[in-house]
N, C-alpha and C positions, 0 to 999 in steps of 0.2 A: 121531867116526868116521862118524856118520850124515850129516854134511855132505859128507864125502868120497864116500860112497856115492850121495848125491843128485846130486852133480856128475857122477858116472859115468853115472847114468841120464839126466841132462839132455844129456850129450854123445851118448849113444846115440840119444836122441830127435831131436836135431839132425841126426845122421847119417842116420837114417831119413827125415826130412823132405827132406834134400838128395837122397837116393836117389829118393824118390817124385817129386820135381820133375824130376829128370833122366829118369826113366822116362816120365813124362807128356809130356816135351818131345822125345822121340826122333823122328827123321824118319818112322819107321814109323807114327806116330800121325796123320800127315797124308796118307798114301798114298791114302786113300779120295777125296781131292779130285782125284786124277789117274786114277781108275778108272771114269770115266763111259763112256757109249756113244760119245763122241767119240774115245776112246782105243782101245777094244777092245770087241767085242760077240760074243755067242754063248754057248753052254752053258759052255764053259771059262772065259770071262770072268765069267759069273755065279757059277760055282763059286769062282773065285779071289776075287771080291768078297765072297762069303759067308764064305770062310775068313779073309779079312782082317778082316771085321767081328767074327768070333769071337775072333781074336787080339787085336784092339783091346779087346774087352770083357774079355779075360783081363788085359790090362795095366791097364785101369781098375780092375779088381777088386784087382790086386796093389797098385796105388797106394793105394787105399782101405784095404787091410789094413795097409800100412806106416804110413799116417797114424793109423790107429786104435791101432797099437802104440806109436807115438810119443806119442800122447795119454796112453796108459796109463803109459808110462815117466815122463812129466812129472807125472802124478798121484801115482805112487809116490814120486817125488822130493819132491813137496810134503809127503807124509805123513812121509817120513824127516826133512825139515827141521823140521816141526812137532814131531815127537818129540824131536829134538835140542834145540829151543828150550825145550821143557818140562823136559828133563833139565838144561839149563844153568841154569834158574831154581832148581833144587833145591839 
């Protein structure tokens, strides 16, 4: 049973990694490249650029959290498989 549980955790980890990759590659993550003074300037532009930077930081944080959780799932799967291997030897 532990091998099956480990496989579930590994699938979840893979899903979280795919999601993190997709989030990090969204077009919104490159908007700052188009938000320079050549495009728009003034107080509203500065506020928009600041808001964009905060939103991008939030996405980077979410990506990091997803990858951290994926690592934890893989580690848990490793522990389940090790336990199953010990039980199989008994």
